C-alpha positions in Angstrom: -6.0 -2.6 -24.6 -4.4 -0.1 -27.1 -7.6 1.9 -27.8 -8.6 1.8 -24.1 -5.2 3.2 -23.1 -5.1 6.2 -25.5 -4.3 9.5 -24.0 -2.3 7.9 -21.1 0.7 9.9 -19.9 1.4 8.1 -16.6 1.3 4.8 -14.9 1.0 3.9 -11.2 2.4 0.5 -10.4 1.7 -1.5 -7.3 4.7 -3.5 -6.2 3.9 -6.5 -4.1 2.1 -9.1 -6.3 2.8 -7.1 -9.4 6.6 -6.8 -9.5 7.4 -9.5 -7.0 6.1 -11.8 -4.3 7.7 -11.0 -0.9 9.0 -13.5 1.6 11.7 -16.2 1.6 15.4 -16.0 2.5 16.1 -13.6 -0.3 13.4 -11.2 0.6 11.2 -12.0 -2.4 11.0 -13.5 -5.9 10.5 -11.2 -9.0 7.5 -12.0 -11.1 8.8 -13.2 -14.5 9.5 -10.4 -16.9 8.5 -7.6 -14.4 12.0 -6.0 -14.1 12.2 -5.8 -17.9 8.7 -4.4 -18.1 9.7 -1.5 -15.7 12.7 -0.7 -17.9 10.5 -0.6 -21.0 7.9 1.7 -19.3 10.7 4.1 -18.4 12.2 4.0 -21.9 8.7 4.7 -23.4 8.6 8.2 -22.0 5.5 7.5 -19.8 5.7 9.0 -16.3 5.9 6.3 -13.7 5.2 6.1 -10.0 5.4 3.1 -7.7 2.3 3.3 -5.5 2.5 0.8 -2.6 1.0 0.0 0.8 4.2 -1.6 1.9 4.7 -1.1 5.6 7.1 -3.8 6.7 10.2 -1.6 6.1 11.3 1.9 5.5 11.3 3.1 1.9 15.1 3.1 1.8 15.3 -0.6 3.0 12.4 -1.6 0.7 13.9 0.0 -2.4 17.3 -1.4 -1.7 15.8 -4.9 -1.6 14.0 -4.3 -4.9 17.2 -3.0 -6.5 18.9 -6.2 -5.4 16.2 -8.1 -7.2 17.0 -6.3 -10.4 14.5 -3.4 -10.5 15.3 0.1 -11.7 13.6 2.0 -8.8 14.6 4.9 -6.5 13.1 6.1 -3.2 12.0 9.3 -4.9 9.7 7.3 -7.2 7.8 5.6 -4.4 4.5 6.8 -2.8 4.0 4.9 0.5 1.7 5.3 3.5 4.3 6.0 6.3 5.5 9.4 5.0 1.9 10.5 4.4 0.9 9.4 7.9 3.8 11.4 9.4 2.6 14.5 7.7 -0.9 14.0 9.0 0.4 13.4 12.6 2.5 16.6 12.5 -0.4 18.7 11.0 -2.8 17.6 13.7 -0.5 17.4 16.7 -1.1 13.7 17.1 1.2 11.5 19.2 0.9 7.9 18.0 1.1 4.5 19.7 2.6 2.4 16.9 1.3 -1.1 16.1 3.7 -1.6 13.1 6.5 -3.8 11.9 9.8 -3.2 13.8 11.5 -2.3 10.5 9.0 0.6 9.8 9.6 2.3 13.2 12.5 4.5 11.8 10.0 6.3 9.5 8.5 7.8 12.6 11.8 8.9 14.2 10.8 12.6 14.1 7.3 12.0 15.6 6.6 12.6 19.3 5.3 9.4 20.7 5.0 10.3 24.3 1.6 10.1 26.0 -0.1 8.7 22.8 -3.4 10.3 21.7 -3.9 8.1 18.7 -3.0 4.6 17.3 -1.2 4.0 14.0 -1.6 0.4 12.7 0.4 -1.0 9.7 1.3 -4.5 8.5 3.0 -5.5 11.7 3.3 -9.2 10.6 4.6 -11.2 13.6 4.1 -8.1 15.8 0.3 -8.7 15.6 0.4 -10.7 18.8 -2.6 -10.7 21.2 -0.6 -8.6 23.7 0.4 -6.0 21.1 -3.1 -5.7 19.6 -4.7 -5.5 23.0 -2.2 -2.8 24.1 -3.3 -0.7 21.0 -6.9 -1.4 22.0 -6.3 -0.1 25.5 -4.8 3.1 24.2 -7.7 3.7 21.9 -10.5 2.8 24.4 -8.9 5.1 27.0 -9.2 8.2 24.8 -12.1 10.5 25.0 -12.0 10.9 21.2 -10.2 7.9 19.8 -8.2 8.3 16.6 -7.2 5.2 14.6 -4.9 5.7 11.6 -4.4 2.7 9.3 -1.6 2.4 6.8 -3.8 0.8 4.1 -6.8 -1.4 4.3 -5.7 -4.5 2.5 -7.4 -7.8 3.4 -4.5 -10.1 2.5 -1.4 -10.3 0.3 0.7 -13.1 -1.2 4.2 -14.1 -0.1 6.3 -16.9 -1.5 4.8 -19.4 1.0 1.1 -18.4 0.5 -1.5 -15.8 1.4 -1.1 -13.7 4.6 -3.6 -11.5 6.5 -3.0 -7.8 5.9 -3.5 -4.7 8.1 -7.2 -4.4 7.2 -8.2 -7.4 9.2 -6.6 -5.9 12.4 -7.9 -2.4 11.6 -11.4 -3.8 11.5 -10.9 -5.6 14.9 -9.9 -2.3 16.5 -12.7 -0.4 14.8 -15.2 -2.9 16.1 -13.8 -3.0 19.7 -13.6 0.7 20.1 -16.6 1.8 18.0 -14.4 4.0 15.8 -13.9 4.4 12.1 -10.2 4.3 11.0 -8.7 7.0 8.9 -7.0 5.2 6.0 -3.6 6.6 4.8 -2.7 4.5 1.8 -4.6 2.7 -0.9 -7.6 2.8 -1.5 -7.9 6.3 0.0 -8.6 8.9 -2.6 -6.1 11.4 -1.1 -3.3 8.8 -1.4 -3.9 8.4 -5.2 -4.2 12.1 -5.6 -0.9 12.6 -3.9 0.8 10.1 -6.2 -0.7 11.7 -9.3 0.4 15.2 -8.1 3.9 13.9 -7.6 3.8 12.5 -11.1 2.2 15.7 -12.6 -0.5 13.8 -14.4 -4.3 14.2 -14.0 -6.4 11.1 -13.2 -8.0 10.8 -16.6 -4.5 10.5 -18.2 -3.2 7.8 -15.8 -3.7 4.1 -15.3 -3.2 2.1 -12.1 -1.9 -1.4 -12.4 -2.3 -3.7 -9.4 -3.4 -7.2 -8.1 -5.9 -6.0 -5.6 -9.5 -5.5 -6.9 -10.4 -3.3 -3.9 -7.3 -1.3 -2.9 -5.7 -0.9 -6.4 -8.5 -1.1 -8.9 -11.4 0.2 -6.9 -9.4 3.0 -5.3 -8.0 4.2 -8.6 -11.4 4.1 -10.3 -13.0 6.2 -7.5 -10.3 8.7 -8.1 -11.2 9.0 -11.8 -8.4 6.8 -13.1 -8.5 3.8 -15.4 -7.2 0.6 -13.7 -5.9 -2.8 -14.7 -5.9 -5.9 -12.5 -3.1 -8.4 -13.2 -3.4 -12.1 -12.7 -0.4 -12.3 -10.4 0.0 -11.9 -6.7 -3.3 -12.2 -4.8 -5.5 -12.3 -7.9 -8.4 -14.8 -7.6 -10.2 -16.3 -10.6 -13.5 -15.9 -8.9 -15.2 -12.8 -7.4 -14.5 -11.9 -3.8 -17.2 -10.0 -1.9 -19.2 -9.5 -5.1 -16.4 -7.6 -6.8 -15.2 -8.6 -10.2 -13.2 -6.9 -13.0 -14.4 -7.9 -16.4 -10.9 -7.7 -18.1 -7.6 -8.7 -16.5 -4.1 -9.1 -17.8 -1.7 -12.0 -17.1 1.0 -9.7 -15.8 2.6 -6.3 -16.5 4.9 -7.8 -19.1 
């Protein structure tokens, strides 16, 4: 890996499945050695950015949980979909109907949500009931020009009790029902990676993305001109999914 990684000045790290597996009574379980790996990366002088599609909590709550699990991380170091979505909503005068997790709603506190003219969908977890998904469908189908904004496009992720469907599955259902293409804010969108690189001050050719998702992490980063590493933790599968396969993987970030 040493020769392949020459000229690297910055790292983008996924969180769920790379640093820890979410779920359980404690909010998650750190992957062995990951907290120490983060400390070593910071001590090395490399620039570091945490690039996540986490949408089950505000950044503040999410970071506090990670700090409690032993990670050296601050809100200012995290690039997440909700703040990017809020900027987009304000720029375009959009008023969202939110199909998101209850703990994420505070991120949209300053956004006008009256008389919705778009739908924002995130990883709503238990809020993905038939009634809630159908309500979002009714908002979209009732618009002359429906706008669907998805906070990521993940298929599934790993928690301590197993794999869980991610936002992408529900995004696809709404796309199909309303004959609309979602605007993805989060990985694997190129603009999301570009934003993280800009915040880090490193060009794509001098950065590496490390994640467990072959599509959102690895594929998204490569389309942006970055190098990428898939770790064999989190949702990693030993066999190709959908014809996608990364020739070289690494056991973990440690």
